[in-house]
N, C-alpha and C positions, 0 to 999 in steps of 0.2 A: 092511098095514104099520103098525108102531108105531114112530114116529120120535122119537129123542131127540137133544138137543144137549148136548154137554159143553163148557162155556166154560173155557178155561185162563185163570186170573185172578190177577194180583198187583197191577197198577196200571192206570190208565185207567178208574177207576170212574165218572168223569163221562160216559162214553160207554156204559157197560154197559147201563143200563136202556133207553135208546133202541134199542140193537141188539136187545134181547130183545123189546120191545114191537112192533116192526115185524113180527115173524114168530111171535109167541107163539101166535096162533090156528092156525098151520099145523103145530104139533108137539105131541106127546103128553107129553113130559117134558123139562124144562130143569134141568140140573145145573150148579152152579158149583163148579169145582175150584180152590180158592184156597190161598194160602200166607200164613203169618204172617211168614216170612222168605224172602228171595229165594234163588235158586240159589247166590248168593255170600254168603249169611248176612247180608244187610242187612235190618233190620226193616221191615215194611210201614208205610206211612203210616196213621195213625189215621183220617184222613178217608176213605181207601179202605175200611177195615174198617167204618166207620160207615155209609157208603153201601151197602155190601153188606148189612149188617144191616137197613137200611131197605127195601131191595128184597125181602129175604127176608120181612120183616114184612108187606109189601104183598100177598103171595101170588102174586107174579109168577113165582116159581121153585118147583120141586118138591123139590129136594134140594141140599145143600151138603156138600162134603167138604173136609177139611183135608189138603193134600199136604205132608208134612214130609220134606225130603231127608235129614235127620239120621237118620231111621229106616231109610233104604235103605243108602247107602254114604257118607253125609256130604255136605257142601257142596262146591261146585265151586271149583277153583283156576284153571281155564282155561275159555275159551269152549267148547272141545270137550267138557269134562265137563258144562258147563251145558246144552249141546245134548242130551247123553245123558239128563240129568235131565228136560229138557223132553219128550223122547220117552217116558220112563217116566210122566210126568204125564199126557200125552195117553192113553196106554194105560190108565192107572189110571182116567181118566174114562170111557173106552169100556166097561171092565169093569163099572164102577158103573152105567152106563146099562143094561147087559144084566142085571145081577143085581137092582138095586133098581127100575129103571124098566121092566123086562121088555120092553125095546126090541128090535125085530127089525132096525132100521136106525139109523144114527147119523151125526152131523156133529160134527167137532171145530172149535171156533171160539175166537177171542180177543175181548176186549171192544171192540176197535176195528174189527171186521168187520161189515159190513152187507149185507143182501140186501133187494131190493124185494119186498114182499109179493106183488104180482101175478105177478112172474116166479117167485118161490119156489113158489107154488101150482101153476102150469103145469108147472114142472120136476119137482116131486114126483109129479104125476099121471102124467107120461110115464114116470118111473122105475118106478112101481108097475104101470102097464099093460104095460110091456115086460119086467118082471122084470130090471131092470138091477142088477148087483151092485156096480159101481164107476162113479162119475161124477166129473166135474171141470169147472171153468169158469175163464174168464180173470178177471184182476184189474185194476181201475182204482184208481190210487193218488191220494190227496189230500195236499196240503201246506199247512201253516199254517192253512187255513180250509176248511170243507166246501164252500165255493164255488170253491176253487182245485183244479182237477183236472189231472193230468198227461196230456198227449196220448199217444196210443198205449196199449198194454197192457203190463203187467209181462212179463218174459221167462220167468216160471214160472206154472204154474196152481195153483189151490187145489182139493184134493179137496172134493167136495160130499157127497151122500148115498152111504153105503157100507153094504152088507148085512153084518149080524153073522154070525159063524160061525167054525168051526175052520179055514176056508180062509185066515183073515187071518194072514199071516206077514210079517215085515219084516226078515229077514236079507238084507243086501246080498250080491249074488252068487248068490242063489237065485231070481232072477226080476227083475221090473222093474215099475214103476208105469206106467200108461197114458200119462202125460205128465210132463214135468219138474215137480217139486214140492219143497216144503220137506221135507227128509229126516225131520223129526220127525213128519210126517204120512204117510209113505211106507208102502205095503203092496204086496205082489206081486199084480198083477192079471192076470198072464199066464194065459190059458186060461179066463178068466171073462168074462161079458158086461159091456161097459163102454160109456160114452157121454161124449163130449166136447161140452159145450154150445157152441153158436155164440154170439157176443157179443150178437146180437139176441134170444137166448133167455134167457140168464142171465149176470149179471156179479156178482162180489163187489166191493163198494166198501170199499176199505181206507183207514181214517183213520189211517194209520201215523204221520204226522207232525203230528197234531192232538192237543194236550193242553193242559191248564192249566199243567202243569209238564213241559216237554220235556226239561229237564236231567235230571230224575229218571228219566224213561223210559229215557234212554240210559245212565244210571249203572247201571241194573239189567238192561240188555238182555243176551241171550245171543249177540248177533250177533258172529260170529267176526272179521269184517274191520274192526272198529271199535277204534281206539286211544283209550283213555279220556281221554288228555290232549288229544285233539282235540274233545271234546264241546262246550266253549264255542264254538269256531269253527263247528262243525256247526250248533248251535242258532241261532247268530246268522245264519248263511246262510239258515236256514229262515224266521226271523222277518223277514228283509229282502225276501222274495220279493213280487212284485207280478204282476198280470195281464200276460201276455206275457213274464214272466221265463223264464230257462232254468234248470231244476233237474234234475240227473241226466241231462243231455243231452237233455231233453225240454222242450217249451214248456208253460207253464202257461196253461190256458184257464179262463175264468170260467163257472160253471154254477150252476143253482139249488141252494139248500140243501135238497135233497129230504127228508132225514131230520130236518130242523129241529133241528140240534145246534149251530148257531152260538152260541147263548146259553149253552150248557153249558160252553164252554171259556173264558168271560170271567172 
């Protein structure tokens, strides 16, 4: 197995390096697929571009590509169009891993997604030994602080290591993915070996609501069910949470800052 990770990146650079460092020794090629302008044609923050340049200079990543929606079919006017661009961007990253990184397997990730190194190593070994083509795991979400975790798991899974090849198709109605997942990461897995990791084996830790600038995160999001005029109220509700608060109908529990990212968001 030659494993590559393609990070979809536009904002959240304060978390990106920590996400990479935790699993850098476990993979063969790390690619950053970034944008200078968002799906909605908003310019990237210079601080995000500067952090990316510093990470690249450190030698932590193997490749960087600039995804430009304007060269495809233009910028998005709706959340649906933004999601289509996001799908294209993920596929663009996968193809780059195959062509430039010579990878046989890949993972698509975002800057706020984390895996524990010990779990990652064991999961990768199992996939290689059993020749699993599609895999996925459950998601733990965090809010406001890396020490504030939502009880229970997300209601969708995240794809983990997937095998490269011409079998990768993603047209809806022509198959299905092994578990419910983000449609921008969806592939038809019917008829191929697959594995759904149990929570005690592997979990993706999603720092979805942890940023230095949460308002900016939501201003550029492709999330379809978010009314942009509600962003200030949403961000305020996040900043007000405490241990034992209820958020998204789930209780917040305090946990150790395993990935040591608390200082990065101050």
